C-alpha positions as CSV (number, residue, x, y, z in Angstrom):
1,M,3.5,-74.1,2.5
2,L,3.7,-75.2,6.1
3,I,0.8,-76.9,7.6
4,C,0.2,-75.8,11.2
5,F,-1.8,-77.7,13.8
6,P,-2.9,-75.1,16.3
7,S,-3.0,-77.3,19.3
8,T,-2.3,-74.2,21.6
9,M,-3.2,-70.7,21.0
10,N,0.4,-69.5,21.4
11,H,1.6,-72.0,18.9
12,G,-1.1,-70.9,16.4
13,I,0.0,-67.4,16.7
14,T,3.6,-68.2,16.3
15,C,2.7,-70.3,13.3
16,L,0.7,-67.4,11.6
17,I,3.7,-65.1,12.0
18,A,6.1,-67.8,10.6
19,T,3.8,-68.3,7.6
20,K,3.6,-64.6,6.9
21,I,7.4,-64.2,7.0
22,R,7.7,-67.2,4.6
23,L,5.2,-65.6,2.3
24,L,7.1,-62.3,2.3
25,I,10.4,-64.0,1.6
26,I,8.9,-66.1,-1.2
27,L,7.3,-62.9,-2.8
28,R,10.7,-61.1,-2.8
């Protein structure tokens, strides 16, 4: 699991998307 530090709103959104994609790949 990646730990994200949402220093910027844009970075936080990108981190959430990346985490969701990683979860989908792991669940496959």
